[in-house]
VEXMILUM-437688 format. One record per residue: residue number from 1; residue in three letters; x, y, z of N, C-alpha, C in turn. Coordinates in Angstrom, 1 decimal, always signed. Each point is the difference from the previous one (the first is absolute). Layout:
BEGIN
<NUM, 'ALA', <X, Y, Z>, <X, Y, Z>, <X, Y, Z>>
...
***
This chain:
BEGIN
<1, 'MET', <+26.0, +33.6, -32.8>, <+0.2, +1.2, -0.7>, <+0.8, +1.0, +1.0>>
<2, 'THR', <+0.7, +0.9, -0.6>, <+0.7, +1.0, +0.8>, <-0.8, +1.3, +0.0>>
<3, 'ALA', <+0.1, +0.7, +1.1>, <-0.6, +1.2, +0.2>, <+1.0, +1.1, -0.1>>
<4, 'GLN', <-0.4, +1.2, -0.6>, <+0.9, +1.1, -0.1>, <-0.7, +1.2, +0.4>>
<5, 'LEU', <+0.6, +0.9, +0.8>, <-0.7, +1.2, +0.5>, <-0.4, +0.9, -1.1>>
<6, 'GLN', <-1.3, +0.4, -0.1>, <-0.4, +0.8, -1.1>, <+0.0, +1.5, +0.4>>
<7, 'ASP', <-0.4, +0.3, +1.2>, <-0.1, +1.4, +0.3>, <+0.1, +0.2, +1.5>>
<8, 'LYS', <+0.8, +0.9, +0.5>, <+0.1, +0.2, +1.4>, <-1.1, +0.8, +0.7>>
<9, 'ASN', <-0.9, +0.7, -0.9>, <-1.1, +0.7, +0.5>, <-1.1, -0.9, +0.6>>
<10, 'LYS', <-0.5, +0.3, +1.1>, <-1.0, -0.9, +0.6>, <-1.3, +0.2, -0.8>>
<11, 'MET', <-0.8, -1.0, -0.1>, <-1.3, +0.1, -0.6>, <-1.0, -0.8, +0.8>>
<12, 'THR', <-1.3, +0.3, -0.2>, <-1.1, -0.7, +0.7>, <-0.3, -1.3, -0.7>>
<13, 'PRO', <-0.7, -1.0, +0.7>, <-0.4, -1.2, -0.8>, <-0.9, +0.4, -1.2>>
<14, 'GLY', <-0.8, +1.0, +0.1>, <-0.8, +0.4, -1.2>, <+0.8, +0.4, -1.1>>
<15, 'GLU', <+1.1, +0.8, +0.3>, <+0.9, +0.5, -1.1>, <+0.7, -1.2, -0.6>>
<16, 'TYR', <+0.4, -0.9, +0.8>, <+0.7, -1.2, -0.5>, <-0.9, -0.8, -0.9>>
<17, 'LEU', <-1.3, -0.2, +0.4>, <-0.9, -0.8, -0.8>, <-0.3, +0.7, -1.4>>
<18, 'ALA', <+0.0, +1.4, +0.0>, <-0.2, +0.7, -1.2>, <+1.3, -0.2, -0.9>>
<19, 'LEU', <+1.2, +0.0, +0.6>, <+1.2, -0.2, -0.7>, <+0.0, -1.4, -0.7>>
<20, 'GLU', <-0.5, -1.0, +0.8>, <-0.1, -1.4, -0.5>, <-0.9, +0.0, -1.2>>
<21, 'LYS', <-1.1, +0.7, +0.0>, <-1.0, -0.1, -1.1>, <+0.5, +0.7, -1.2>>
<22, 'SER', <+0.8, +1.0, +0.2>, <+0.5, +0.8, -1.2>, <+1.3, -0.6, -0.6>>
<23, 'ALA', <+0.7, -0.9, +0.8>, <+1.2, -0.6, -0.5>, <-0.4, -1.2, -1.0>>
<24, 'LEU', <+0.5, +0.1, -1.2>, <-0.4, -1.0, -1.0>, <+0.8, -1.3, +0.2>>
<25, 'ASP', <+1.3, +0.1, +0.1>, <+0.9, -1.2, +0.0>, <+0.8, -0.2, +1.2>>
<26, 'ILE', <-0.3, +0.8, +1.0>, <+0.8, -0.1, +1.3>, <-0.9, -0.2, +1.1>>
<27, 'LYS', <+0.4, -1.0, +0.9>, <-0.7, -0.2, +1.3>, <+0.8, +0.7, +1.1>>
<28, 'TYR', <-0.6, +0.4, +1.0>, <+0.6, +0.6, +1.1>, <-0.4, -0.6, +1.3>>
<29, 'GLU', <+0.9, -0.3, +0.9>, <-0.3, -0.3, +1.4>, <-0.1, +1.3, +0.8>>
<30, 'PHE', <-0.7, +0.0, +1.1>, <-0.2, +1.2, +0.8>, <+0.2, -0.3, +1.5>>
<31, 'PHE', <+1.1, +0.7, +0.6>, <+0.3, -0.2, +1.4>, <+0.2, +1.3, +0.6>>
<32, 'ASP', <-0.7, +0.2, +1.1>, <+0.2, +1.2, +0.8>, <+0.1, +1.3, -0.8>>
<33, 'GLY', <-1.0, +0.1, -0.9>, <-0.1, +1.2, -0.8>, <+0.9, +0.2, -1.2>>
<34, 'GLU', <+0.7, -1.1, -0.3>, <+1.0, +0.1, -1.2>, <-0.4, -1.1, -1.0>>
<35, 'ALA', <+0.1, +0.3, -1.3>, <-0.2, -0.9, -1.0>, <+1.3, -0.5, -0.6>>
<36, 'PHE', <+0.1, -1.3, -0.2>, <+1.2, -0.7, -0.5>, <-0.4, -0.7, -1.3>>
<37, 'ALA', <+0.7, +0.4, -1.1>, <-0.2, -0.7, -1.3>, <+0.5, -1.4, +0.1>>
<38, 'MET', <-0.8, -1.0, -0.6>, <+0.5, -1.3, +0.0>, <+0.7, -0.3, -1.4>>
<39, 'VAL', <+1.2, -0.5, +0.1>, <+0.7, -0.3, -1.2>, <+0.1, -1.5, -0.3>>
<40, 'GLY', <+0.3, -0.3, -1.2>, <+0.0, -1.4, -0.5>, <+0.8, -0.9, +0.8>>
<41, 'ALA', <-0.3, -1.3, -0.2>, <+0.7, -1.1, +0.7>, <+0.8, -0.9, -1.0>>
<42, 'GLY', <+1.0, -0.7, +0.5>, <+0.8, -0.8, -0.8>, <-0.5, -1.4, -0.2>>
<43, 'ARG', <+0.7, -0.8, -0.7>, <-0.4, -1.4, -0.5>, <-0.4, -0.8, +1.2>>
<44, 'ASN', <+0.8, -0.2, +1.0>, <-0.3, -0.9, +1.1>, <-1.3, +0.5, +0.8>>
<45, 'HIS', <-0.1, +1.3, +0.2>, <-1.1, +0.5, +0.7>, <-1.3, -0.3, -0.8>>
<46, 'ASN', <+0.0, +0.2, -1.3>, <-1.1, -0.3, -0.9>, <-0.3, -1.5, +0.0>>
<47, 'ARG', <+1.0, -0.8, -0.2>, <-0.2, -1.5, +0.0>, <-0.6, -0.5, +1.3>>
<48, 'ILE', <+0.5, +0.5, +1.1>, <-0.6, -0.4, +1.3>, <-1.4, +0.4, +0.2>>
<49, 'ASN', <-0.3, +1.2, -0.5>, <-1.4, +0.6, +0.1>, <-0.9, -0.9, -0.8>>
<50, 'VAL', <+0.4, -0.3, -1.2>, <-0.8, -0.8, -0.9>, <-0.2, -1.4, +0.6>>
<51, 'ASN', <+1.0, -0.6, +0.5>, <-0.1, -1.3, +0.6>, <-0.9, +0.0, +1.2>>
<52, 'LEU', <+0.1, +1.0, +0.9>, <-0.9, +0.1, +1.1>, <-1.5, +0.1, -0.5>>
<53, 'THR', <-0.2, +0.9, -0.9>, <-1.4, +0.3, -0.5>, <-0.6, -1.3, -0.6>>
<54, 'VAL', <+0.8, -0.7, -0.9>, <-0.5, -1.2, -0.6>, <-0.3, -1.1, +1.0>>
<55, 'GLU', <+1.0, -0.3, +0.9>, <-0.1, -1.1, +0.9>, <-1.2, +0.3, +1.1>>
<56, 'LEU', <+0.0, +1.2, +0.5>, <-1.0, +0.3, +1.0>, <-1.4, +0.0, -0.6>>
<57, 'GLY', <-0.1, +0.6, -1.2>, <-1.3, +0.0, -0.7>, <-0.5, -1.4, -0.3>>
<58, 'GLY', <+0.9, -0.8, -0.5>, <-0.4, -1.4, -0.3>, <-0.4, -0.8, +1.3>>
<59, 'LYS', <+0.7, +0.2, +1.1>, <-0.4, -0.7, +1.2>, <-1.3, +0.5, +0.5>>
<60, 'PHE', <-0.2, +1.3, +0.0>, <-1.3, +0.5, +0.5>, <-1.2, -0.5, -0.8>>
<61, 'LYS', <+0.2, -0.1, -1.4>, <-1.0, -0.5, -0.9>, <-0.2, -1.5, +0.2>>
<62, 'ALA', <+1.0, -0.7, +0.1>, <-0.1, -1.5, +0.2>, <-0.7, -0.4, +1.3>>
<63, 'ASN', <+0.3, +0.8, +1.0>, <-0.5, -0.3, +1.3>, <-1.4, +0.7, +0.3>>
<64, 'LYS', <-0.5, +0.7, -1.0>, <-1.3, +0.7, +0.1>, <+0.1, +0.9, +1.2>>
<65, 'SER', <+1.1, +0.7, +0.2>, <+0.2, +0.8, +1.1>, <-0.8, +1.3, -0.1>>
<66, 'THR', <-0.3, +0.6, +1.2>, <-0.6, +1.3, +0.0>, <+1.0, +1.1, -0.1>>
<67, 'CYS', <+1.3, -0.4, -0.1>, <+1.0, +1.0, -0.1>, <+0.4, +0.2, -1.5>>
<68, 'ASN', <+0.6, +1.2, -0.3>, <+0.4, +0.3, -1.3>, <+1.1, +1.1, +0.1>>
<69, 'LEU', <+0.6, +0.4, -1.1>, <+1.2, +0.9, +0.1>, <+0.0, +1.0, -1.1>>
<70, 'PHE', <+0.7, +1.1, +0.3>, <+0.4, +1.0, -1.0>, <+1.5, +0.0, -0.1>>
<71, 'SER', <+0.5, +0.4, -1.1>, <+1.4, +0.1, -0.2>, <+0.4, +1.3, -0.5>>
<72, 'ASN', <+0.9, +0.7, +0.6>, <+0.7, +1.3, -0.4>, <-0.9, +1.2, +0.0>>
<73, 'ASP', <-1.1, +0.0, -0.7>, <-0.8, +1.2, -0.3>, <-1.1, +0.3, +0.9>>
<74, 'MET', <-0.2, -0.7, +1.1>, <-1.1, +0.3, +0.9>, <+0.6, +0.8, +1.2>>
<75, 'ARG', <-0.5, +1.2, +0.1>, <+0.4, +0.9, +1.1>, <-0.7, -0.5, +1.3>>
<76, 'VAL', <+0.8, +0.1, +1.1>, <-0.5, -0.4, +1.3>, <+0.0, +1.2, +0.9>>
<77, 'LYS', <-1.0, +0.3, +0.8>, <+0.0, +1.1, +0.9>, <+0.4, -0.4, +1.4>>
<78, 'ILE', <+0.9, +0.8, +0.6>, <+0.5, -0.2, +1.3>, <-0.2, +1.3, +0.7>>
<79, 'ALA', <-1.0, +0.2, +0.8>, <-0.3, +1.2, +0.7>, <-0.1, +1.1, -1.1>>
<80, 'GLU', <+0.9, +1.0, +0.1>, <+0.0, +1.1, -1.0>, <+1.1, -0.3, -1.1>>
<81, 'ASN', <+0.5, -1.2, -0.1>, <+1.1, -0.3, -1.0>, <-0.6, -1.0, -1.0>>
<82, 'TYR', <+0.7, +0.0, -1.2>, <-0.4, -0.9, -1.1>, <+1.2, -0.7, -0.6>>
<83, 'VAL', <-0.1, -1.3, -0.2>, <+1.1, -0.8, -0.5>, <-0.4, -0.9, -1.1>>
<84, 'TYR', <+0.9, -0.5, -0.7>, <-0.2, -1.1, -1.1>, <+0.8, -1.2, +0.4>>
<85, 'PRO', <-0.5, -0.9, +0.8>, <+0.8, -1.2, +0.3>, <+0.2, -0.9, -1.3>>
<86, 'ASP', <+1.0, -0.8, +0.0>, <+0.3, -0.9, -1.1>, <-1.2, -1.0, -0.2>>
<87, 'ILE', <-0.4, -0.6, +1.1>, <-1.1, -0.9, +0.1>, <-0.9, +0.4, +1.2>>
<88, 'VAL', <-1.3, +0.0, -0.2>, <-0.9, +0.2, +1.1>, <-1.1, -1.0, -0.1>>
<89, 'ILE', <-0.3, -0.8, +1.1>, <-1.0, -1.0, +0.1>, <-1.1, +0.5, +0.9>>
<90, 'TYR', <-1.2, -0.2, -0.4>, <-1.2, +0.3, +0.8>, <-0.9, -1.2, +0.0>>
<91, 'CYS', <-0.9, -0.1, +1.0>, <-0.9, -1.1, +0.1>, <-1.4, +0.5, +0.1>>
<92, 'GLY', <-1.0, -0.7, -0.5>, <-1.3, +0.5, -0.1>, <-0.1, +1.0, -1.0>>
<93, 'ASP', <-0.9, +1.0, +0.2>, <-0.1, +1.1, -1.0>, <+1.1, +1.0, +0.2>>
<94, 'ALA', <+0.5, +0.5, -1.1>, <+1.0, +1.1, +0.0>, <-0.7, +1.2, +0.5>>
<95, 'GLU', <+0.6, +0.7, +0.9>, <-0.6, +1.3, +0.5>, <+0.9, +1.1, -0.5>>
<96, 'PHE', <-0.7, +1.1, -0.5>, <+0.7, +1.1, -0.6>, <-0.3, +1.3, +0.7>>
<97, 'GLU', <+0.9, +1.0, -0.1>, <-0.2, +1.3, +0.7>, <-1.2, +0.7, -0.6>>
<98, 'ASP', <-0.3, -0.1, -1.3>, <-1.1, +0.7, -0.6>, <-0.5, -0.7, -1.2>>
<99, 'ASP', <-0.8, +0.6, -0.8>, <-0.6, -0.6, -1.2>, <+0.9, +0.0, -1.2>>
<100, 'GLU', <+1.2, +0.4, +0.2>, <+1.0, -0.1, -1.1>, <+0.6, -1.4, -0.1>>
<101, 'PHE', <-0.1, -0.8, +1.1>, <+0.5, -1.4, +0.1>, <+1.4, -0.1, -0.3>>
<102, 'ASP', <+0.8, +1.0, +0.4>, <+1.5, -0.1, -0.3>, <+0.8, +0.1, +1.2>>
<103, 'THR', <-0.6, +0.0, +1.2>, <+0.8, +0.0, +1.3>, <-0.6, -1.0, +0.9>>
<104, 'LEU', <+0.7, -1.1, +0.2>, <-0.5, -1.1, +0.8>, <+0.3, +0.4, +1.5>>
<105, 'THR', <-1.0, -0.4, +0.9>, <+0.2, +0.3, +1.4>, <+0.0, -1.2, +0.9>>
<106, 'ASN', <-0.2, -1.2, -0.5>, <+0.0, -1.2, +0.8>, <+1.0, -1.1, -0.4>>
<107, 'PRO', <+1.2, +0.3, -0.1>, <+1.0, -1.1, -0.3>, <+0.2, -0.9, +1.1>>
<108, 'VAL', <+0.2, -1.3, -0.3>, <+0.3, -1.0, +1.0>, <+1.5, -0.4, +0.0>>
<109, 'VAL', <+0.5, +0.0, -1.2>, <+1.5, -0.3, -0.2>, <+0.5, +1.0, -0.9>>
<110, 'ILE', <+1.2, +0.6, +0.3>, <+0.7, +0.9, -0.9>, <+1.4, -0.6, -0.2>>
<111, 'MET', <+0.4, -0.1, -1.3>, <+1.3, -0.5, -0.3>, <+0.8, +1.1, -0.7>>
<112, 'GLU', <+1.2, +0.2, +0.4>, <+0.9, +1.0, -0.6>, <+1.3, -0.8, -0.5>>
<113, 'ILE', <+0.4, +0.2, -1.3>, <+1.2, -0.5, -0.5>, <+1.1, +1.0, +0.2>>
<114, 'LEU', <+1.0, -0.4, +0.8>, <+1.0, +1.0, +0.5>, <+0.9, +0.4, -1.2>>
<115, 'SER', <+0.4, +1.3, +0.1>, <+1.0, +0.5, -0.9>, <+1.0, +0.8, +0.8>>
<116, 'ASP', <+1.2, +0.3, -0.6>, <+1.0, +0.8, +0.8>, <-0.6, +1.3, +0.4>>
<117, 'SER', <-0.7, +0.7, -0.8>, <-0.5, +1.3, +0.3>, <-1.2, +0.1, +0.9>>
<118, 'THR', <-0.7, -1.1, +0.2>, <-1.2, +0.0, +0.9>, <+0.1, -0.9, +1.2>>
<119, 'GLU', <+1.0, -0.8, +0.1>, <+0.1, -1.1, +1.1>, <-0.1, +0.6, +1.4>>
<120, 'VAL', <+0.8, +1.1, +0.2>, <+0.0, +0.6, +1.4>, <-1.4, +0.5, +0.3>>
<121, 'PHE', <-0.6, +0.7, -0.9>, <-1.4, +0.6, +0.2>, <-1.0, -1.1, +0.1>>
<122, 'ASP', <+0.1, -1.1, -0.8>, <-1.0, -1.1, +0.1>, <+0.1, -0.7, +1.3>>
<123, 'ARG', <+1.2, -0.2, +0.6>, <+0.2, -0.6, +1.3>, <-0.4, +0.9, +1.1>>
<124, 'GLY', <+0.2, +1.3, -0.1>, <-0.2, +0.9, +1.1>, <-1.3, +0.8, +0.0>>
<125, 'LYS', <+0.1, +1.2, -0.5>, <-1.2, +0.9, +0.1>, <-1.2, -0.5, -0.8>>
<126, 'LYS', <+0.2, -0.6, -1.2>, <-1.2, -0.6, -0.7>, <-0.6, -1.1, +0.8>>
<127, 'PHE', <+0.8, -0.9, +0.6>, <-0.6, -1.1, +0.8>, <-0.8, +0.6, +1.2>>
<128, 'ALA', <+0.6, +1.1, +0.6>, <-0.7, +0.6, +1.1>, <-1.4, +0.5, -0.4>>
<129, 'TYR', <+0.0, +0.7, -1.2>, <-1.3, +0.4, -0.6>, <-1.0, -1.2, -0.2>>
<130, 'TYR', <+0.6, -1.0, -0.6>, <-0.9, -1.2, -0.3>, <-0.6, -0.6, +1.3>>
<131, 'GLN', <+0.8, +0.0, +1.0>, <-0.5, -0.6, +1.3>, <-1.3, +0.7, +0.5>>
<132, 'THR', <-0.3, +1.2, -0.4>, <-1.2, +0.7, +0.4>, <-1.2, -0.4, -0.8>>
<133, 'ILE', <+0.1, -0.8, -1.0>, <-1.2, -0.4, -0.8>, <-0.6, -1.2, +0.8>>
<134, 'PRO', <-1.3, +0.2, +0.5>, <-0.6, -1.0, +0.9>, <-0.2, -1.3, -0.7>>
<135, 'THR', <-0.2, -0.1, -1.3>, <-0.2, -1.3, -0.7>, <+1.2, -0.7, -0.3>>
<136, 'LEU', <+1.2, +0.6, +0.0>, <+1.2, -0.6, -0.4>, <+0.5, -1.1, +1.0>>
<137, 'GLN', <+0.2, -1.2, -0.5>, <+0.4, -1.1, +0.8>, <+1.4, -0.5, -0.2>>
<138, 'GLU', <+0.5, +0.3, -1.3>, <+1.4, -0.5, -0.3>, <+0.6, +1.0, -0.9>>
<139, 'TYR', <+1.3, +0.2, +0.2>, <+0.9, +0.9, -0.8>, <+1.1, -0.8, -0.4>>
<140, 'ILE', <+0.3, -0.1, -1.3>, <+1.0, -0.9, -0.6>, <+0.9, +0.7, -0.9>>
<141, 'LEU', <+1.3, -0.2, +0.3>, <+1.1, +0.7, -0.7>, <+0.7, -1.1, -0.8>>
<142, 'VAL', <+0.2, +0.3, -1.3>, <+0.5, -1.0, -0.9>, <+1.3, +0.6, -0.6>>
<143, 'SER', <+1.1, -0.7, +0.2>, <+1.3, +0.4, -0.5>, <+0.1, -0.3, -1.5>>
<144, 'GLN', <+0.7, +0.9, -0.7>, <+0.2, -0.3, -1.4>, <+1.5, -0.3, -0.3>>
<145, 'LYS', <+0.8, +0.0, +1.1>, <+1.4, -0.3, -0.1>, <+0.3, -1.5, +0.4>>
<146, 'GLU', <-0.9, -0.6, +0.7>, <+0.2, -1.4, +0.4>, <-1.3, -0.7, +0.3>>
<147, 'CYS', <-0.1, -1.3, +0.1>, <-1.2, -0.7, +0.2>, <-0.4, +0.1, +1.5>>
<148, 'ARG', <-0.6, +1.1, +0.3>, <-0.3, +0.3, +1.4>, <-1.3, +0.8, +0.2>>
<149, 'VAL', <-0.9, -0.4, +0.8>, <-1.2, +0.7, +0.3>, <-0.1, +0.2, +1.5>>
<150, 'GLU', <-0.4, +1.2, +0.5>, <-0.2, +0.2, +1.4>, <-1.5, +0.4, +0.2>>
<151, 'GLN', <-0.5, -0.5, +1.1>, <-1.4, +0.1, +0.3>, <-0.3, +0.5, +1.4>>
<152, 'TYR', <-0.8, +1.0, +0.1>, <-0.5, +0.6, +1.2>, <-1.5, -0.3, +0.2>>
<153, 'THR', <-0.4, -0.7, +1.0>, <-1.4, -0.4, +0.3>, <-0.5, +0.7, +1.2>>
<154, 'ARG', <-1.1, +0.6, -0.1>, <-0.6, +0.7, +1.2>, <-0.4, -1.0, +1.0>>
<155, 'SER', <+0.4, +0.3, +1.3>, <-0.3, -0.9, +1.1>, <-0.3, +0.8, +1.2>>
<156, 'GLY', <-1.3, +0.2, +0.2>, <-0.4, +0.9, +1.1>, <+0.4, +1.4, -0.3>>
<157, 'ASP', <+0.8, +0.6, +1.0>, <+0.5, +1.4, -0.2>, <+1.3, +0.0, -0.7>>
<158, 'GLY', <+0.6, -1.1, -0.4>, <+1.3, +0.0, -0.6>, <+0.0, -0.8, -1.3>>
<159, 'TRP', <+1.2, -0.2, -0.5>, <+0.2, -0.7, -1.3>, <+1.1, -1.1, +0.2>>
<160, 'LEU', <-0.3, -1.2, -0.5>, <+0.9, -1.1, +0.0>, <+0.8, +0.0, -1.3>>
<161, 'TYR', <+1.3, -0.3, +0.1>, <+0.9, +0.0, -1.2>, <+0.4, -1.4, -0.3>>
<162, 'ARG', <+0.0, -0.3, -1.3>, <+0.5, -1.3, -0.5>, <+0.8, +0.3, -1.3>>
<163, 'SER', <+1.1, -0.7, -0.2>, <+0.8, +0.1, -1.2>, <+0.1, -1.3, -0.7>>
<164, 'TYR', <-0.2, +0.0, -1.3>, <+0.1, -1.2, -0.8>, <+1.1, +0.2, -1.0>>
<165, 'LYS', <+1.0, -0.9, -0.1>, <+1.1, +0.1, -0.9>, <+0.2, -1.3, -0.7>>
<166, 'GLY', <+0.1, +0.1, -1.3>, <+0.2, -1.2, -0.8>, <-1.2, -0.5, -0.8>>
<167, 'ALA', <+0.2, -0.5, -1.2>, <-1.1, -0.4, -0.9>, <-0.8, -1.1, +0.5>>
<168, 'ASP', <+0.5, -0.7, +1.0>, <-0.8, -1.2, +0.6>, <-1.0, +0.5, +1.1>>
<169, 'ARG', <+0.1, +1.2, +0.4>, <-0.9, +0.5, +1.1>, <-1.4, +0.4, -0.6>>
<170, 'ILE', <-1.0, +0.0, +0.9>, <-1.3, +0.3, -0.4>, <-0.6, +1.2, +0.9>>
<171, 'LEU', <-0.4, +1.0, -0.6>, <-0.6, +1.2, +0.7>, <-1.4, -0.4, +0.3>>
<172, 'LYS', <-0.3, +0.1, +1.3>, <-1.4, -0.4, +0.5>, <-0.7, +1.3, +0.5>>
<173, 'MET', <-1.0, +0.4, -0.8>, <-0.8, +1.2, +0.4>, <-1.3, -0.5, +0.6>>
<174, 'GLU', <-0.1, -0.1, +1.3>, <-1.2, -0.5, +0.6>, <-1.2, +0.9, -0.1>>
<175, 'SER', <+0.2, +1.3, -0.1>, <-1.1, +0.9, +0.0>, <-0.8, -0.2, -1.3>>
<176, 'VAL', <+0.6, -0.5, -1.1>, <-0.7, -0.2, -1.2>, <+0.0, -1.5, -0.4>>
<177, 'ASN', <+0.4, -0.9, +0.9>, <+0.0, -1.4, -0.2>, <+0.7, -0.4, -1.3>>
<178, 'CYS', <+1.3, +0.4, -0.1>, <+0.7, -0.2, -1.2>, <+1.5, -0.4, +0.3>>
<179, 'GLU', <+0.5, -1.0, -0.7>, <+1.4, -0.3, +0.0>, <+0.6, +0.2, -1.3>>
<180, 'LEU', <+1.2, +0.6, +0.0>, <+0.7, +0.3, -1.3>, <+1.4, -0.4, +0.1>>
<181, 'PRO', <+0.5, -1.0, -0.8>, <+1.4, -0.4, +0.0>, <+0.9, +1.2, -0.5>>
<182, 'LEU', <+1.1, +0.2, +0.6>, <+0.9, +1.0, -0.5>, <+0.5, -0.3, -1.4>>
<183, 'SER', <+0.0, -1.3, -0.3>, <+0.4, -0.4, -1.4>, <-0.9, +0.6, -1.0>>
<184, 'GLU', <-1.3, +0.2, +0.3>, <-0.9, +0.6, -0.9>, <+0.1, +1.5, +0.0>>
<185, 'ILE', <+0.3, +0.6, +1.2>, <+0.2, +1.5, +0.0>, <+1.2, +0.4, -0.8>>
<186, 'TYR', <+1.1, -0.9, +0.0>, <+1.2, +0.4, -0.6>, <+0.2, -0.8, -1.3>>
<187, 'TRP', <-1.0, -0.5, -0.6>, <+0.1, -0.7, -1.3>, <+0.5, +1.0, -1.1>>
<188, 'ASP', <+1.1, -0.4, -0.7>, <+0.6, +0.7, -1.1>, <+0.6, +1.4, +0.5>>
<189, 'VAL', <+0.4, +0.0, +1.3>, <+0.7, +1.2, +0.5>, <+1.5, -0.3, +0.0>>
<190, 'GLU', <+0.8, +0.9, -0.5>, <+1.4, -0.2, -0.1>, <+0.7, +1.0, +1.0>>
<191, 'PHE', <+0.7, -0.6, +1.0>, <+0.6, +0.8, +1.0>, <+1.4, +0.4, -0.5>>
<192, 'GLU', <+0.5, +1.2, +0.3>, <+1.4, +0.4, -0.3>, <+0.9, -0.8, +0.8>>
<193, 'SER', <+1.1, -0.5, -0.6>, <+1.0, -0.7, +0.8>, <+0.8, +0.9, +0.9>>
<194, 'LYS', <+0.3, -0.4, +1.2>, <+0.6, +0.8, +1.0>, <+1.5, +0.0, -0.1>>
***
């Protein structure tokens, strides 16, 4: 999804959460005191998101995994910031900020489907925020322009990078004991000709 600046006035996390509760049809991400309205996504973004949700959910269920996922609408807390990843995987019990059960605090894997308007932020400042989440083990960026997935895996104090390109490649997520062929991620996705 793409983010669009809503207001240049700074707000507190409490004011942001009140805005979120009062907004009927709009979700907002919150970074450094600013709320950003989330706007709709296109066909490829939606198809990739559905493919990831179906495939990962099926694999976790078939393997009787202790891991599970949320897609799109689960807010994640990062220090004093709040985001809506495209896919968030947790293992064991989901842990939440409060008894509203709408803000996850223990993601193990976060997946973002890249778009023109968010790619720089997803690769830069947003990834820097994500790295501060103690439970996060893998950050995965999924292109919607080509059959390509990039993976960052926590390794000690740093992050290891891997790139997978082509439908014959298999994304291996060791932190959740899951392998996912790119052919399944990109099933029924039509890329624009160059």
